[in-house]
N, C-alpha and C positions, 0 to 999 in steps of 0.2 A: 625272692618273693616278688610277685606281681601285685602292686597295690591299687592300680587303676588302669582301666582300658577305655580308649576312645576310639570310636569309629565314625567317620563322616559319610556323607551321601555318595561319595565316589569310591567307597570301600577302602579307604585308606585307614589302616589300623595302627594306632600308637599305644604303647604300653609304658607305664612307670614302673621301675623296678628298684629293689634294694637287695644287697647281697651281704648277708651276715658274715660269710666266710672272708670275702675280700674287703668288706667295708666300702665298697664303691657302688653307688647307684647309677642307673642309666635311664635315658629316654630312648626307646627303640621304635623304629618305624618299619612296617611290613609293606613292601612294594607288591601291590596286588598283581602286577604283570609278570614279575620274575619269582614271586613267592619267597623272597629273600629278606631278612632282617638286616637293618643297618642301624648303627648306634650314632646318636647325635653327638657332635663335639660340644664339649662344655668347658667354660673358662675356669670353673672352680670344681674341684673334686667334692662330690656329695656322697654321704653315706646311703641315703635312700631318697627316691622321689615318691611322693605320696598321693598326688592327685593330678589329673589332667582334665582340663575343661576348656570350653570355647566361649569366646565373647567377640561379637562384631567380626565374625569370620577369621579370627585369629585363635591359636591354640596356646594355652598356658599350662605351666606345670609348677607345682609346689614341692618342697623338700622337707626332710627332717631337720631338726635343729642341729646346729653345729656346736662346737665346744664353748662358744660364747653365748649360746642360748637363742640364736636367731636362725630362721630358715629364710630361704630366698624364693622369690617368684620369678620364673623365667618365661619369656615368650619363646615358643618352639618355632623356629624359622625352618619350614618344611623344605624349601628349595635348597637352601645351603646346608641342610642337616645340622643346624647349630642351635644352641641355646643362648639367649640374650637376657641377662639378669636385669630386671626392671625395678625390684623393690625387695624389702625385707619385712619379716613380721616376727615378733617375739614368740618363741616356742615352735612346736612342730606345725607346719602348714597342712593341717589335716584336709581342709576342703576349701575350694575356691569356686566362685560363680561370677558371671559377668552379665552386664546389660549395657549395650552400646559400647562406648569407650570407658566404661567404669568397671572396676573389679572389686569383689568383696572376698576377702581371705579370712578364714577362721582357724584359730589355734586354741590350745588349752590355756594360753596366757594372754592372748590378745586377739581381737578381731579388728580388721582394718579395711576401710573403704578407700580405694584408690582412684582418684579422679584426675590425677595429673600424669597419666601414663606417658604422654608425649614429652613431658619434662621430667624425666626420672632424676631422683637424687643420686649423687655419687655414693657408691658403696665404699665404706671406709675400712673394711676388713676383708 
């Protein structure tokens, strides 16, 4: 399933996916010059990515909740094709939005305003 699509002004296309069969979600980027998809490297296996959004010229992704009931917010690092975890939210991270260096994440259990993105807390699980 593709749950979110992001396109920037340079025709870079990024999709958030989940896979019910394999149980592994991905963030994939289409190179507009080669017309090939590449999968971003992720430090934590996620069942599904739910949203992609931009704030202050950076792209972020949210996930479905894990077995402990938390989802993660990642910065999508386009040059290295990797995902950097920056925060968690209780429940599925259904939607994110940003303004300057601040992020707002919504889930069915918690909404979180992230103002300390450059000083992320350590993930404990």
